[in-house]
N, C-alpha and C positions, 0 to 999 in steps of 0.2 A: 300280474304276476304277484306280487308280495301279498294280494288279497286269499291269493291259493297258499302261497307258503303260510301265513299267519293261518286262514282255516286248517291245514293240515298239522301245524303244530298245537292249536287247540285240541284235535281229534287224538294227537300223542298223547299229549297230557292227560285225557281223560281215562285213555288206555294205561297211563301209566297208573292212573289211580286219583288223579284230581278231580273229584268230581265237580267241582264249583265252576270248574271251566264250560261244562255243559251248557251254563249261561250263555256263553257267546253262541254256542248253536242253535237256541231258543231264540235268541233274538236276535239271529240273521235269518231265520227260516218264519218263524213261527205265522207271522201276517201271510207270507205265501203260500203256508200250509192250508190255514185258516179258508183262505181266497179258494182255495182249490176244493177243497171240501165243500166249502159252504153253497157253491155251485150244484152240489150232489145234494145234499139235503133239505128236510124239510121244514126244519125248524134248527133256530140258531143254538138249542141245548143240543141237540146230535152234533153239529158241527165241532162245540164246545169240545164234545165228551170223546168221540174221534181223533181231534186234532191232539187231544190230551193223551190218547192211546197210542200215538201214532210215535209221540215225543221220549214215550216210554221204550215203545218197541226199538227207535232209533237208538236209545241209552243201552239198552238189554242189548242188542245184535250189533254193536259200533263195530267192536271185532271182528267183522264179517266183512267189512267197507275194505275195497280193494281202491288203494289210492292212483292207480292208472286210470279209473276214471274220475267224471265230476260228483261231487258230495249229492251234488244236487237230484243227480239222474237217481242215484239208489236212495236218497232219503223219499224221494215222489215216487219211486218204486212201492217202499214201503207203506204211501200214504195211499196209494191205486188200493194196494192190498186190503189194508185194514178198513179202508172204505168198503171194500166189496164183503169185507166176512159180516162187517157193522150190517148191511142190507142182508147179507144169508139170516143174519140170528134172527131178523125184526119180521125176514119174507115179506119186504117191501122194497118197489122201485123207488130211489131217489127222486124226489122232486125239487125242482127249481123253484126259491122265492125270491121276491124281490126285493135287493138289497143294494144300498146305496154304499160304495167303497172306493178308495182314494184311486182312479183313474191314472194320475198322472200329474204332470206338472203343465198349466197354463197361463195366459195373465192375467184372467180375472177367476173370483169365484163361481159366477154366472156360468163362464163356459167350463169351468172344472165340472161343474153341477150336469151342463152338457153334453161333455163326452164321458161321465157318468152315467147316463141315465143309458145313452146310446152304447154304451159299452156292456153294461147288466141286459140291455134287449136284446141286444146281437149276441152273447152267450146265453141267453134263456131259448132264445130261438135255435140255437145250435145246438144246443141239448136235448130240444123239442126234435128236430128232424134229423142229427146224428147217431149213430151206435152207440153206447159205451167206449168201444174202443178206438171209432173216431172220434169221438169227443176226447179222449183223456190225448190222444195223439195231437190233435190239432192245438189244444190248450198246452200241451207241454212244447209244442211248436213256437207258438206266438204268445202266449203269457210267460212262460218260463224259459223263451229263446235256447233251448237244448237242440244241438246237432240232432242228426237222422241217428247217430251211433248211439248216441247217451239215450233219445227216445226207444230205443231199442233195448236197452239194459233196461230203464226203468219201467217198462212193458214186460220185459221178460218175453219178446217176439224178433222175429230176423229180421232184415232189412229190408227184404222184400215182402215182410208183412206192414213195414209198417210203412212204406212208402204206398202199399195197395191204400191203408186203410187213408193217411194223408192224401190223396190221391181220390179216392171216392168220398171223402170228407170236403175237398172244396168242390168237387162237381155239385153236392148235394147243396153246399151252401149258395152254391152259385144259381144253381134254380128255385132256392126261396126268395118269393117276392118281396116276405116283410125283412130278408137278408138284405135284398137289393135296396129297400128303400130308404137304407140307414146310409146311403154313401158314405161308407169307411175305408 
């Protein structure tokens, strides 16, 4: 609870004119947003550009955020829109790249590397077999741990549509032999 209150205080401080408080937002979400975008980009330069555009848009539109919803859902809605806007501008589809990123905590460096590689393979395969909407819904659910209502807000879809995207994504992933070989 204190994290939410702390986050809300930072947001209010930014809205009150304290632009240096925005550093907290960047520090708290930059790696998550970058990971979200990197799964859609063909190169790290695009990832960095889009990530920067996202935080500029967040700062510019922070007054539109409604505190009754999780800030992360609102932020990832902007992230999704900015990524889509970028790909429409360059008229190409996002392509996944192989990148190692910290996938979590483990006992040894070797096990962390193994988990990271499996996670990257899983998400690459998920991107290959799922539609953009299905991939986004699954990512928000399992990587960002958002609740269904927050996924709806982030994707700007109804609860029924979110459930359909999640159901179809799970079904496609269950049918993927490559994903079934991961034993995740």
